[in-house]
Residue frames relative to the residue before (quaternion, step in Angstrom):
aa qw qx qy qz dx dy dz
X 1.0000 0.0000 0.0000 0.0000 0.00 0.00 0.00
X 0.6422 -0.4957 0.3950 0.4311 3.56 -1.25 0.22
X 0.6632 -0.5371 0.3362 0.3983 3.58 -1.14 0.56
X 0.7932 0.0025 0.0126 0.6088 3.58 0.94 -0.84
X 0.2786 -0.7492 0.5796 0.1587 3.55 -0.75 1.06
X 0.5167 -0.6138 0.4730 0.3640 3.61 -1.02 0.62
X 0.4006 -0.7198 0.5216 0.2220 3.54 -1.02 0.85
X 0.3938 -0.7257 0.5134 0.2340 3.55 -0.71 1.08
X 0.5731 -0.5963 0.4345 0.3565 3.55 -1.14 0.59
X 0.5784 -0.5783 0.4293 0.3831 3.60 -1.10 0.60
X 0.4485 0.6693 -0.5109 0.2998 3.53 -1.18 0.51
X 0.7441 -0.3885 0.2766 0.4679 3.56 -1.26 -0.11
X 0.3851 -0.7395 0.4982 0.2378 3.62 -0.77 0.98
X 0.6693 -0.4602 0.3819 0.4409 3.52 -1.31 0.16
X 0.6480 -0.5653 0.3442 0.3769 3.58 -1.09 0.73
X 0.6820 0.5107 -0.3026 0.4271 3.58 0.94 -0.82
X 0.6844 0.4616 -0.3044 0.4753 3.61 1.17 -0.26
X 0.4340 0.6848 -0.4821 0.3320 3.62 1.19 0.04
X 0.7662 0.2763 -0.2380 0.5290 3.55 -0.95 0.86
X 0.2550 0.8327 -0.4633 0.1644 3.55 1.26 0.45
X 0.0734 -0.7505 0.6561 0.0312 3.54 -1.09 0.90
X 0.1436 -0.7855 0.6006 0.0414 3.56 -0.70 1.15
X 0.2087 -0.8356 0.5001 0.0900 3.60 -0.44 1.19
X 0.7746 0.3089 -0.1912 0.5176 3.62 1.16 0.17
X 0.2103 0.7325 -0.6061 0.2278 3.54 -0.07 1.42
X 0.2121 -0.8232 0.5219 0.0709 3.58 -0.80 1.03
X 0.1271 -0.8071 0.5734 0.0603 3.61 -0.17 1.23
X 0.1435 -0.7722 0.6132 0.0844 3.56 -1.24 0.52
X 0.4788 -0.6114 0.5320 0.3376 3.53 -1.29 0.32
X 0.5408 -0.5842 0.4798 0.3689 3.58 -1.18 0.54
X 0.7365 -0.1804 0.0956 0.6449 3.54 1.13 -0.74
X 0.7100 -0.5021 0.2910 0.3989 3.56 -1.23 0.43
X 0.5495 0.6357 -0.4048 0.3606 3.61 1.12 -0.45
X 0.5362 0.6173 -0.4154 0.3987 3.62 1.18 -0.33
X 0.6574 0.5108 -0.3102 0.4590 3.59 1.17 -0.49
X 0.5027 0.7164 -0.4083 0.2596 3.58 1.15 -0.56
X 0.6640 0.5130 -0.3442 0.4213 3.67 0.84 -0.76
X 0.7319 0.4292 -0.2256 0.4788 3.57 1.18 -0.47
X 0.6572 0.4769 -0.3034 0.4987 3.58 1.28 0.27
X 0.5283 -0.5886 0.4950 0.3597 3.56 -1.21 0.48
X 0.6547 -0.5033 0.3750 0.4212 3.58 -1.22 0.31
X 0.6506 0.5219 -0.3183 0.4505 3.57 1.00 -0.82
X 0.6751 0.4835 -0.2994 0.4700 3.60 0.92 -0.89
X 0.6512 0.5056 -0.3237 0.4642 3.59 0.98 -0.80
X 0.6242 0.5310 -0.3414 0.4603 3.59 0.99 -0.78
X 0.6379 0.5243 -0.3265 0.4600 3.58 0.96 -0.84
X 0.6935 0.4789 -0.2771 0.4615 3.57 0.86 -0.99
X 0.7206 0.4588 -0.2610 0.4496 3.58 0.79 -1.00
X 0.7218 0.4542 -0.2494 0.4589 3.58 1.03 -0.75
X 0.8210 0.2397 -0.0912 0.5102 3.55 0.87 -0.96
X 0.4196 -0.7545 0.4313 0.2620 3.58 1.25 -0.21
X 0.6107 -0.5409 0.4490 0.3645 3.50 -1.43 -0.20
X 0.0484 -0.7875 0.6145 -0.0016 3.57 -0.92 0.93
X 0.1467 -0.8375 0.5238 0.0515 3.54 0.00 1.30
X 0.4805 -0.6114 0.5393 0.3231 3.53 -1.27 0.49
X 0.4587 0.6752 -0.4273 0.3888 3.57 0.36 1.21
X 0.5382 -0.6713 0.4130 0.2984 3.55 -0.94 0.87
X 0.7182 0.4240 -0.2487 0.4925 3.56 1.19 -0.49
X 0.3898 0.7697 -0.4669 0.1940 3.61 1.17 0.05
X 0.7055 0.3932 -0.2718 0.5232 3.59 1.23 -0.26
X 0.7171 0.3953 -0.2388 0.5220 3.57 1.26 0.05
X 0.4967 -0.6361 0.5065 0.3035 3.54 -1.29 -0.29
X 0.2093 -0.8513 0.4668 0.1161 3.60 -0.08 1.24
X 0.6754 0.5390 -0.3030 0.4019 3.59 1.11 -0.60
X 0.5968 -0.5487 0.4235 0.4042 3.60 -1.17 0.45
X 0.4922 -0.6817 0.4497 0.3013 3.58 -0.88 0.89
X 0.5849 0.5664 -0.3757 0.4426 3.59 1.22 -0.35
X 0.7565 0.2411 -0.1546 0.5879 3.59 1.28 -0.29
X 0.1521 -0.8325 0.5248 0.0915 3.62 0.40 1.17
X 0.8271 0.0994 -0.1388 0.5355 3.56 -1.00 0.93
X 0.5353 -0.6493 0.3747 0.3891 3.58 1.26 0.52
X 0.5212 0.6786 -0.3742 0.3576 3.59 1.17 0.50
X 0.6367 -0.5036 0.4381 0.3860 3.51 -1.36 0.37
X 0.5522 -0.6316 0.4316 0.3316 3.56 -1.07 0.71
X 0.7253 0.4364 -0.2446 0.4730 3.60 1.10 -0.67
X 0.5542 0.6532 -0.3753 0.3540 3.61 1.26 0.03
X 0.5153 0.6396 -0.4303 0.3744 3.61 1.24 -0.05
X 0.4515 -0.7171 0.4525 0.2777 3.62 -0.61 1.09
X 0.5338 -0.6464 0.4344 0.3293 3.61 -0.95 0.78
X 0.6890 0.4793 -0.2896 0.4601 3.60 1.15 -0.49
X 0.6502 -0.5106 0.3174 0.4645 3.56 1.27 0.12
X 0.6309 0.5164 -0.4117 0.4073 3.53 -1.31 0.29
X 0.5933 -0.5868 0.4105 0.3677 3.60 -1.21 0.37
X 0.6874 -0.4637 0.3443 0.4403 3.61 -1.22 0.24
X 0.8440 0.1524 -0.1573 0.4896 3.54 -1.18 0.80
X 0.5113 0.6070 -0.4509 0.4083 3.58 1.07 0.74
X 0.7039 0.4139 -0.2240 0.5321 3.57 1.31 -0.24
X 0.3817 -0.7678 0.4660 0.2183 3.59 -0.35 1.23
X 0.6644 0.4943 -0.3497 0.4381 3.68 0.73 -0.82
X 0.6732 0.4789 -0.3111 0.4697 3.60 0.96 -0.78
X 0.6327 0.5070 -0.3375 0.4782 3.61 0.99 -0.72
X 0.6221 0.5421 -0.3336 0.4558 3.56 1.02 -0.80
X 0.6909 0.4797 -0.2743 0.4662 3.56 0.91 -0.95
X 0.7571 0.4325 -0.2260 0.4344 3.58 0.76 -1.06
X 0.7974 0.2783 -0.1330 0.5186 3.60 1.10 -0.60
X 0.7618 0.4044 -0.2472 0.4417 3.60 0.40 -1.17
X 0.7323 0.4117 -0.2411 0.4858 3.60 0.82 -0.98
X 0.6338 0.5640 -0.3415 0.4046 3.56 0.92 -0.89
X 0.7952 0.2764 -0.1338 0.5229 3.58 0.96 -0.85
X 0.4130 -0.7392 0.4496 0.2844 3.55 1.31 0.31
X 0.1473 0.8250 -0.5281 0.1371 3.57 0.88 0.98
X 0.3844 -0.6996 0.5565 0.2305 3.52 -1.14 0.72
X 0.8012 0.0069 0.0519 0.5962 3.57 0.94 -0.95
X 0.0396 -0.7659 0.6412 0.0268 3.55 -1.10 0.79
X 0.2539 -0.7843 0.5542 0.1153 3.57 -0.78 1.05
X 0.3107 -0.7585 0.5513 0.1553 3.56 -0.79 1.10
X 0.0308 -0.7699 0.6374 -0.0038 3.55 -0.95 0.98
X 0.1495 -0.8112 0.5591 0.0834 3.62 0.07 1.23
X 0.1477 -0.8220 0.5478 0.0496 3.58 -0.77 1.05
X 0.8320 0.0113 0.0623 0.5511 3.60 0.74 -1.01
X 0.5597 -0.4042 -0.7077 0.1499 1.56 -1.18 2.18
X 0.1382 -0.8346 0.5314 0.0450 3.59 -0.90 0.84
X 0.5167 -0.6424 0.4317 0.3661 3.58 1.20 -0.21
X 0.5864 0.5513 -0.3831 0.4532 3.57 1.22 0.26
X 0.8484 0.1826 -0.1392 0.4771 3.56 -0.57 1.13
X 0.4076 0.6825 -0.5156 0.3198 3.61 1.10 0.37
X 0.5483 -0.6314 0.4311 0.3389 3.58 -1.07 0.70
X 0.6694 0.4189 -0.2897 0.5408 3.59 1.23 -0.38
X 0.3556 -0.7824 0.4676 0.2068 3.57 -0.27 1.25
X 0.6320 0.5423 -0.3374 0.4389 3.59 0.99 -0.74
X 0.6539 0.4948 -0.3095 0.4814 3.57 1.02 -0.78
X 0.6005 0.5554 -0.3598 0.4489 3.60 1.05 -0.71
X 0.6627 0.5003 -0.3042 0.4669 3.56 0.90 -0.93
X 0.6795 0.4956 -0.2934 0.4546 3.60 0.85 -0.96
X 0.6728 0.4959 -0.3007 0.4594 3.58 0.95 -0.84
X 0.6315 0.5303 -0.3453 0.4480 3.59 0.93 -0.81
X 0.6566 0.4986 -0.3114 0.4726 3.58 0.94 -0.86
X 0.6593 0.5071 -0.3115 0.4595 3.57 0.95 -0.84
X 0.6364 0.5347 -0.3347 0.4440 3.59 0.96 -0.81
X 0.6648 0.4963 -0.3174 0.4593 3.60 0.95 -0.78
X 0.6350 0.5010 -0.3232 0.4913 3.60 1.02 -0.76
X 0.6476 0.5314 -0.3067 0.4519 3.56 1.00 -0.87
X 0.6080 0.5451 -0.3592 0.4519 3.61 1.01 -0.73
X 0.6663 0.5023 -0.3031 0.4603 3.56 0.94 -0.89
X 0.7560 0.4398 -0.2330 0.4251 3.56 0.67 -1.13
X 0.7654 0.3805 -0.2001 0.4790 3.59 0.97 -0.79
X 0.7981 0.2891 -0.1260 0.5134 3.60 1.12 -0.53
X 0.7824 0.4055 -0.2266 0.4147 3.56 0.41 -1.23
X 0.6267 0.5366 -0.3430 0.4491 3.62 1.08 -0.60
X 0.7685 0.4047 -0.1727 0.4645 3.55 1.12 -0.67
X 0.7828 0.2087 -0.1234 0.5732 3.62 1.23 -0.17
X 0.3245 -0.7965 0.4847 0.1589 3.55 -0.32 1.32
X 0.6280 0.5577 -0.3494 0.4153 3.59 1.15 -0.41
X 0.6499 0.5233 -0.3220 0.4473 3.58 1.19 -0.34
X 0.1315 -0.7440 0.6496 0.0845 3.53 -1.27 0.65
X 0.3663 -0.7411 0.5240 0.2050 3.56 -1.10 0.70
X 0.3197 -0.6803 0.6170 0.2332 3.51 -1.40 0.24
X 0.4061 -0.6929 0.5338 0.2646 3.58 -0.94 0.85
X 0.2138 -0.7817 0.5783 0.0945 3.56 -0.37 1.28
X 0.0519 -0.8109 0.5828 0.0006 3.58 -0.77 1.01
X 0.4385 -0.6611 0.5334 0.2933 3.60 -1.13 0.63
X 0.1876 -0.8915 0.3942 0.1211 3.54 0.62 1.24
X 0.6022 0.5422 -0.3872 0.4398 3.62 1.14 -0.21
X 0.6829 0.3609 -0.2573 0.5807 3.56 1.33 -0.09
X 0.2927 -0.8142 0.4748 0.1610 3.57 -0.06 1.31
X 0.6721 0.5070 -0.3082 0.4431 3.59 0.87 -0.92
X 0.6693 0.4837 -0.3029 0.4757 3.60 0.92 -0.87
X 0.6236 0.5389 -0.3386 0.4539 3.59 1.06 -0.70
X 0.6390 0.5179 -0.3226 0.4684 3.57 0.97 -0.85
X 0.6393 0.5320 -0.3220 0.4522 3.57 0.93 -0.88
X 0.6795 0.4849 -0.2947 0.4651 3.58 0.93 -0.86
X 0.6229 0.5274 -0.3436 0.4646 3.60 1.00 -0.73
X 0.7017 0.4666 -0.2747 0.4631 3.57 0.82 -0.98
X 0.5918 0.5861 -0.3583 0.4218 3.55 1.13 -0.57
X 0.8071 0.2871 -0.1190 0.5020 3.58 0.96 -0.89
X 0.4391 0.7504 -0.4359 0.2327 3.60 1.22 -0.29
X 0.7150 0.4569 -0.2688 0.4558 3.59 1.02 -0.66
X 0.5728 0.5872 -0.3769 0.4301 3.58 1.27 -0.06
X 0.3563 -0.7784 0.4708 0.2133 3.64 -0.40 1.15
X 0.5571 0.6031 -0.4049 0.4024 3.60 1.22 -0.17
X 0.6751 0.4054 -0.2880 0.5449 3.60 1.28 -0.22
X 0.1595 -0.8433 0.5115 0.0433 3.57 -0.69 1.07
X 0.8076 0.0877 -0.0549 0.5806 3.63 1.20 -0.16
X 0.4247 -0.6154 0.5860 0.3122 3.52 -1.43 0.13
X 0.2243 -0.8082 0.5350 0.1012 3.61 -0.93 0.84
X 0.0065 -0.7517 0.6589 -0.0280 3.54 -0.96 1.07
X 0.3824 -0.6798 0.5605 0.2783 3.55 -1.35 -0.05
X 0.5798 -0.6477 0.3844 0.3108 3.57 -1.17 0.53
X 0.6928 0.3706 -0.2826 0.5503 3.60 1.25 -0.16
X 0.0559 0.7975 -0.5915 0.1049 3.55 -0.42 1.26
X 0.6834 -0.5040 0.3280 0.4141 3.57 -1.23 0.33
X 0.7678 0.0690 -0.0455 0.6354 3.55 1.17 -0.66
X 0.6431 -0.5000 0.3765 0.4413 3.64 -1.18 0.29
X 0.5728 -0.6756 0.3609 0.2920 3.55 -0.93 0.94
X 0.5868 0.5724 -0.3843 0.4246 3.59 1.20 -0.14
X 0.5128 0.6740 -0.4111 0.3374 3.59 1.24 -0.36
X 0.6651 -0.5762 0.3209 0.3502 3.53 -1.16 0.76
X 0.5773 0.6068 -0.3866 0.3861 3.62 1.05 -0.57
X 0.7173 0.4291 -0.2488 0.4894 3.60 1.17 -0.55
X 0.4251 0.7362 -0.4526 0.2690 3.61 1.22 -0.15
X 0.6210 0.5408 -0.3786 0.4226 3.67 0.89 -0.66
X 0.6199 0.5353 -0.3497 0.4549 3.60 1.06 -0.66
X 0.6581 0.5019 -0.3112 0.4671 3.57 0.90 -0.92
X 0.6590 0.5183 -0.3128 0.4464 3.57 0.91 -0.89
X 0.6726 0.4947 -0.3052 0.4579 3.58 0.87 -0.91
X 0.6499 0.5063 -0.3211 0.4671 3.59 0.97 -0.80
X 0.6593 0.5044 -0.3117 0.4623 3.59 0.94 -0.88
X 0.6562 0.5098 -0.3136 0.4595 3.59 0.94 -0.86
X 0.6920 0.4594 -0.2707 0.4866 3.58 1.08 -0.71
X 0.4181 -0.7142 0.4641 0.3159 3.60 1.23 -0.26
X 0.5050 0.6517 -0.4148 0.3850 3.56 1.17 0.56
X 0.4081 -0.6685 0.5511 0.2880 3.60 -0.99 0.73
X 0.3385 -0.7145 0.5729 0.2161 3.56 -1.26 0.40
X 0.2146 -0.7626 0.5997 0.1129 3.56 -0.71 1.10
X 0.1088 -0.7734 0.6229 0.0451 3.57 -0.87 0.99
X 0.1521 -0.8278 0.5376 0.0510 3.55 -0.27 1.28
X 0.6100 -0.5809 0.4090 0.3509 3.53 -1.12 0.74
X 0.7964 0.2927 -0.2760 0.4515 3.51 -1.32 0.69
X 0.1910 0.7775 -0.5830 0.1382 3.58 -1.24 -0.27
X 0.4901 -0.6845 0.4998 0.2038 3.51 -1.38 -0.02
X 0.0327 0.8479 -0.5256 0.0611 3.58 0.41 1.21
X 0.4358 -0.6601 0.4855 0.3724 3.55 1.09 -0.72
X 0.6588 0.4607 -0.3036 0.5115 3.57 1.29 -0.19
X 0.5615 -0.5600 0.4757 0.3805 3.55 -1.23 0.43
X 0.4765 -0.7051 0.4477 0.2744 3.57 -1.02 0.76
X 0.6841 0.3762 -0.3049 0.5454 3.60 1.24 0.07
X 0.6177 -0.5605 0.3984 0.3815 3.58 -1.20 0.41
X 0.7449 0.4263 -0.2210 0.4633 3.57 1.16 -0.51
X 0.7349 -0.3794 0.2399 0.5083 3.59 1.23 0.04
X 0.7336 -0.4128 0.3021 0.4474 3.54 -1.32 -0.19
X 0.4385 -0.7071 0.4864 0.2668 3.61 -0.92 0.86
X 0.5609 -0.6245 0.4426 0.3154 3.53 -1.30 0.33
X 0.8176 0.2622 -0.0712 0.5076 3.57 1.04 -0.78
X 0.6178 -0.5531 0.4280 0.3594 3.52 -1.24 0.61
X 0.6258 0.5549 -0.3495 0.4223 3.59 0.96 -0.81
X 0.6213 0.5282 -0.3469 0.4633 3.60 1.10 -0.58
X 0.6540 0.5027 -0.3213 0.4652 3.57 0.99 -0.79
X 0.6500 0.5342 -0.3263 0.4309 3.59 0.93 -0.85
X 0.7039 0.4572 -0.2901 0.4597 3.60 0.88 -0.83
X 0.5524 0.6528 -0.3868 0.3450 3.58 1.21 -0.43
X 0.4943 0.6711 -0.4504 0.3201 3.60 1.13 -0.35
X 0.6433 0.5278 -0.3358 0.4415 3.60 1.04 -0.64
X 0.6909 0.4738 -0.2980 0.4576 3.60 0.91 -0.82
X 0.6373 0.5025 -0.3455 0.4712 3.61 1.01 -0.65
X 0.6200 0.5383 -0.3452 0.4546 3.58 1.06 -0.70
X 0.6457 0.5183 -0.3240 0.4577 3.58 0.95 -0.83
X 0.6533 0.5130 -0.3184 0.4569 3.57 0.94 -0.86
X 0.6910 0.4919 -0.2925 0.4415 3.58 0.90 -0.86
X 0.6968 0.4405 -0.3041 0.4773 3.62 0.81 -0.84
X 0.5811 0.5536 -0.3791 0.4605 3.61 1.12 -0.55
X 0.6552 0.5131 -0.3066 0.4619 3.57 0.94 -0.91
X 0.6712 0.5043 -0.3069 0.4483 3.57 0.86 -0.91
X 0.6648 0.4937 -0.3049 0.4704 3.56 0.96 -0.86
X 0.7411 0.4470 -0.2522 0.4328 3.58 0.63 -1.14
X 0.6674 0.4871 -0.3072 0.4721 3.60 1.06 -0.65
X 0.5235 -0.6891 0.3795 0.3272 3.59 1.29 -0.06
X 0.2490 0.7977 -0.5172 0.1848 3.58 1.17 0.45
X 0.7294 0.4389 -0.2587 0.4565 3.58 0.85 -0.89
X 0.5717 0.5243 -0.3867 0.4987 3.58 1.25 -0.21
X 0.6850 0.4877 -0.2777 0.4646 3.56 0.96 -0.89
X 0.7900 0.1484 -0.0550 0.5924 3.59 1.03 -0.82
X 0.1219 -0.8730 0.4671 0.0700 3.59 0.47 1.20
X 0.6649 0.4958 -0.3220 0.4564 3.61 1.16 -0.36
X 0.4978 0.6961 -0.4072 0.3190 3.58 1.28 -0.24
X 0.0625 -0.7637 0.6419 0.0280 3.54 -1.10 0.82
X 0.1047 -0.7867 0.6058 0.0559 3.59 -1.00 0.81
X 0.2211 -0.7523 0.6098 0.1153 3.55 -1.20 0.66
X 0.2202 -0.7481 0.6114 0.1343 3.57 -0.77 1.03
X 0.1128 -0.8414 0.5284 -0.0083 3.55 -0.29 1.36
X 0.8415 0.0376 -0.0910 0.5311 3.56 -0.88 1.06
X 0.4976 0.6553 -0.4149 0.3884 3.57 1.09 0.73
X 0.4688 -0.6218 0.4771 0.4073 3.59 1.22 -0.09
X 0.1973 -0.8069 0.5376 0.1447 3.58 -1.22 -0.13
X 0.4869 0.6883 -0.4376 0.3126 3.63 1.18 -0.17
X 0.5745 0.6003 -0.3646 0.4203 3.58 1.28 -0.28
X 0.5521 0.6757 -0.3920 0.2914 3.60 1.10 -0.51
X 0.6757 0.4845 -0.3440 0.4364 3.67 0.73 -0.80
X 0.6885 0.4733 -0.3054 0.4568 3.60 0.81 -0.92
X 0.6177 0.5270 -0.3489 0.4680 3.59 1.07 -0.67
X 0.6529 0.5163 -0.3132 0.4572 3.56 0.94 -0.86
X 0.6505 0.5118 -0.3182 0.4622 3.58 0.96 -0.83
X 0.6844 0.4860 -0.2959 0.4559 3.56 0.87 -0.95
X 0.6475 0.5098 -0.3264 0.4630 3.60 0.93 -0.83
X 0.6493 0.5194 -0.3247 0.4507 3.59 0.94 -0.84
X 0.6616 0.5134 -0.3109 0.4495 3.57 0.91 -0.91
X 0.6740 0.4822 -0.2955 0.4754 3.58 0.97 -0.85
X 0.6416 0.5439 -0.3146 0.4399 3.57 0.97 -0.89
X 0.6269 0.5504 -0.3488 0.4271 3.60 0.96 -0.76
X 0.7231 0.4262 -0.2388 0.4883 3.58 1.08 -0.71
X 0.7952 0.2811 -0.1193 0.5237 3.58 1.13 -0.64
X 0.2838 0.8130 -0.4813 0.1638 3.60 1.18 0.36
X 0.5826 0.5827 -0.3919 0.4091 3.60 1.14 -0.41
X 0.5915 0.5670 -0.3668 0.4405 3.60 1.23 -0.35
X 0.7828 0.2303 -0.1046 0.5685 3.59 1.14 -0.65
X 0.0178 -0.8517 0.5237 -0.0010 3.61 0.60 1.09
X 0.5651 0.6064 -0.3856 0.4053 3.59 1.24 -0.30
X 0.6059 0.5184 -0.3696 0.4769 3.62 1.23 -0.23
X 0.2180 -0.8127 0.5333 0.0871 3.56 -0.56 1.19
X 0.7703 0.2425 -0.1321 0.5748 3.58 1.26 -0.32
X 0.6563 -0.4803 0.3878 0.4338 3.55 -1.28 0.17
X 0.6134 -0.5885 0.3751 0.3697 3.64 -0.99 0.75
X 0.6444 0.5405 -0.3422 0.4191 3.60 0.92 -0.80
X 0.6047 0.5596 -0.3667 0.4321 3.59 1.09 -0.54
X 0.6328 0.5027 -0.3316 0.4867 3.59 1.05 -0.68
X 0.6217 0.5476 -0.3443 0.4417 3.58 0.97 -0.84
X 0.7470 0.4400 -0.2306 0.4418 3.55 0.77 -1.06
X 0.6773 0.4644 -0.2972 0.4871 3.58 1.23 -0.25
X 0.8148 0.3252 -0.1241 0.4636 3.57 0.88 -0.93
X 0.7269 0.4393 -0.2396 0.4703 3.63 1.11 -0.51
X 0.1348 -0.7577 0.6368 0.0469 3.53 -0.86 1.10
X 0.1913 -0.7716 0.5950 0.1185 3.59 -1.22 0.44
X 0.3347 -0.7128 0.5722 0.2290 3.57 -1.28 0.38
X 0.5945 -0.6444 0.3726 0.3040 3.53 -1.15 0.67
X 0.7262 0.4045 -0.2504 0.4963 3.58 1.07 -0.54
X 0.5528 -0.3069 -0.7662 0.1147 1.58 -1.37 2.13
X 0.3295 -0.7585 0.5332 0.1783 3.57 -0.72 1.09
X 0.4523 -0.6818 0.4997 0.2845 3.57 -0.96 0.82
X 0.1684 -0.7966 0.5777 0.0572 3.57 -1.09 0.75
X 0.0649 -0.8266 0.5587 0.0207 3.62 0.30 1.20
X 0.6265 -0.5505 0.3944 0.3858 3.55 -1.22 0.49
X 0.7422 0.3039 -0.1928 0.5653 3.58 1.08 -0.67
X 0.4154 -0.7574 0.4424 0.2408 3.61 -0.34 1.23
X 0.6120 0.5758 -0.3663 0.3996 3.58 1.04 -0.65
X 0.5737 0.5818 -0.3871 0.4272 3.59 1.17 -0.46
X 0.6383 0.5070 -0.3233 0.4807 3.59 1.05 -0.73
X 0.6445 0.5209 -0.3213 0.4582 3.57 0.97 -0.83
X 0.6342 0.5234 -0.3299 0.4636 3.59 0.98 -0.80
X 0.6505 0.5217 -0.3135 0.4542 3.58 0.97 -0.88
X 0.6903 0.4746 -0.2811 0.4682 3.56 0.87 -0.95
X 0.5998 0.5499 -0.3497 0.4644 3.57 1.10 -0.63
X 0.6563 0.5074 -0.3156 0.4607 3.60 0.94 -0.86
X 0.6572 0.5040 -0.3064 0.4692 3.59 0.93 -0.90
X 0.4636 -0.6422 0.4682 0.3917 3.55 0.94 -0.96
X 0.4319 -0.7258 0.4706 0.2554 3.57 -0.63 1.09
X 0.6681 0.4857 -0.2998 0.4773 3.58 1.22 -0.40
X 0.6598 0.5047 -0.3020 0.4677 3.61 1.27 0.14
X 0.6247 0.5444 -0.3168 0.4615 3.59 1.27 0.14
X 0.1118 -0.8176 0.5649 -0.0035 3.58 -0.77 1.14
X 0.4649 -0.6766 0.4884 0.2959 3.58 -1.05 0.70
X 0.0111 0.7717 -0.6354 0.0226 3.55 -1.10 0.83
X 0.2885 -0.7689 0.5462 0.1649 3.58 -0.98 0.84
X 0.2413 -0.7756 0.5285 0.2468 3.60 1.11 -0.76
X 0.2302 0.7762 -0.5474 0.2118 3.61 1.04 0.69
X 0.6725 -0.2178 -0.7046 -0.0620 1.65 -1.95 1.62
X 0.3061 0.8175 -0.4584 0.1668 3.61 1.12 0.43
X 0.7057 -0.5118 0.3051 0.3834 3.53 -1.29 0.50
X 0.7245 0.3887 -0.2434 0.5145 3.60 1.13 -0.53
X 0.1236 0.8212 -0.5333 0.1613 3.57 1.14 0.74
X 0.2162 -0.7672 0.5923 0.1176 3.55 -1.06 0.83
X 0.3448 -0.7149 0.5798 0.1840 3.53 -0.72 1.15
X 0.4411 -0.7347 0.4366 0.2740 3.64 -0.58 1.06
X 0.6503 0.5184 -0.3324 0.4449 3.60 1.13 -0.47
X 0.7573 0.3675 -0.1922 0.5045 3.56 1.25 -0.31
X 0.6305 0.6270 -0.3271 0.3200 3.57 1.08 -0.70
X 0.7245 0.4142 -0.2498 0.4911 3.59 0.95 -0.80
X 0.4612 -0.7239 0.4312 0.2782 3.63 -0.51 1.15
X 0.5155 -0.6645 0.4564 0.2905 3.55 -1.01 0.85
X 0.5472 0.6148 -0.4012 0.4021 3.60 1.24 -0.24
X 0.5802 0.5525 -0.3841 0.4589 3.60 1.22 -0.26
X 0.5024 -0.6709 0.4438 0.3170 3.63 -0.74 0.96
X 0.6302 -0.6011 0.3433 0.3516 3.53 -1.04 0.85
X 0.6454 0.5231 -0.3394 0.4411 3.63 0.91 -0.79
X 0.6735 0.4749 -0.2950 0.4836 3.57 1.01 -0.77
X 0.5978 0.5471 -0.3596 0.4626 3.59 1.10 -0.63
X 0.6381 0.5295 -0.3277 0.4528 3.59 1.01 -0.79
X 0.6168 0.5280 -0.3439 0.4717 3.60 1.06 -0.69
X 0.6728 0.4992 -0.2947 0.4597 3.56 0.90 -0.95
X 0.6914 0.5050 -0.2913 0.4267 3.58 0.88 -0.90
X 0.8532 -0.0784 0.0607 0.5120 3.61 1.01 -0.51
X 0.6137 0.6056 -0.3579 0.3585 3.58 0.97 -0.77
X 0.6742 0.4994 -0.3000 0.4539 3.57 0.91 -0.90
X 0.6655 0.5044 -0.3075 0.4561 3.58 0.92 -0.89
X 0.6359 0.5302 -0.3419 0.4447 3.60 0.95 -0.77
X 0.6670 0.4877 -0.3071 0.4722 3.55 0.94 -0.83
X 0.6655 0.5084 -0.3068 0.4523 3.58 0.94 -0.86
X 0.7562 0.3713 -0.1933 0.5029 3.57 0.89 -0.97
X 0.3537 -0.7554 0.4746 0.2812 3.57 1.35 -0.13
X 0.4532 0.6618 -0.4585 0.3827 3.52 0.97 1.01
């Protein structure tokens, strides 16, 4: 999408956007002290004294364009101070009220306790982030839903966090990132899948993350634009791992959402996996069906960033292959590539299908 979409004037939204559910909103703390009430003295001392050290090549630098600090829209900084999406009244005014949203899903990314080199701090931060979502956001705005942030490199701690919040209807999914230390189908992550399936919660896998590995097969890229486009390739690697390792055979009720990963890669990935599986299926006897069938049953995608081919029918063909009931609207607020819901979904998509994307699919998935 374009770097910044024009913001529509406040007022009644278009009919097809009524009942809007936004599955990708990124809240931030004004400063780290907001986490202090939810951390032990030892964990707070670690955070305040030594800080966060992510498994990431840019952890000592600044990866985002300086024209878009914190990768955010220029107009998203609250007038009362603090970083974008740190002020509930301003977020309510600029996003929830402006677009008459019914539900907005919070996906805390930074700092979230996912991917710190100190595993104990990751666990403490993830727990604090979930408490912080409740106290700073969910208690004060009924339209918002939280994501259960888990320290995914620690399976046991992740299970504990899922079970801690699974019965709270204000949380609608478990949140992971697309760059992990190992592919997500590996056995070390199975407890997370099991806990999510038992709780009846989908797992959102958001683009990027902190694996400690370069995001390309050949090493660290030279440019930010290379990192931004990598969300599609990391998503392909992760869903391939989940399918081939048999995650969806083992946990047939599990649903995953690839958030901010694009989606035009799904048909070609499904075709390639099917072709390879036909020749090598004896290596993976635990797969009872073609890989593409698992993709089309268990994997949901979000619209931001939506692909924009020169021929609109190519996008329609792609969405048809994925399934019109597997596509969810995402704005990515408050980031620089924010998608205005009144402009982001192409008018070539039939109105009934647009209504599913804007809210119907998410309600069914989240059971809201």
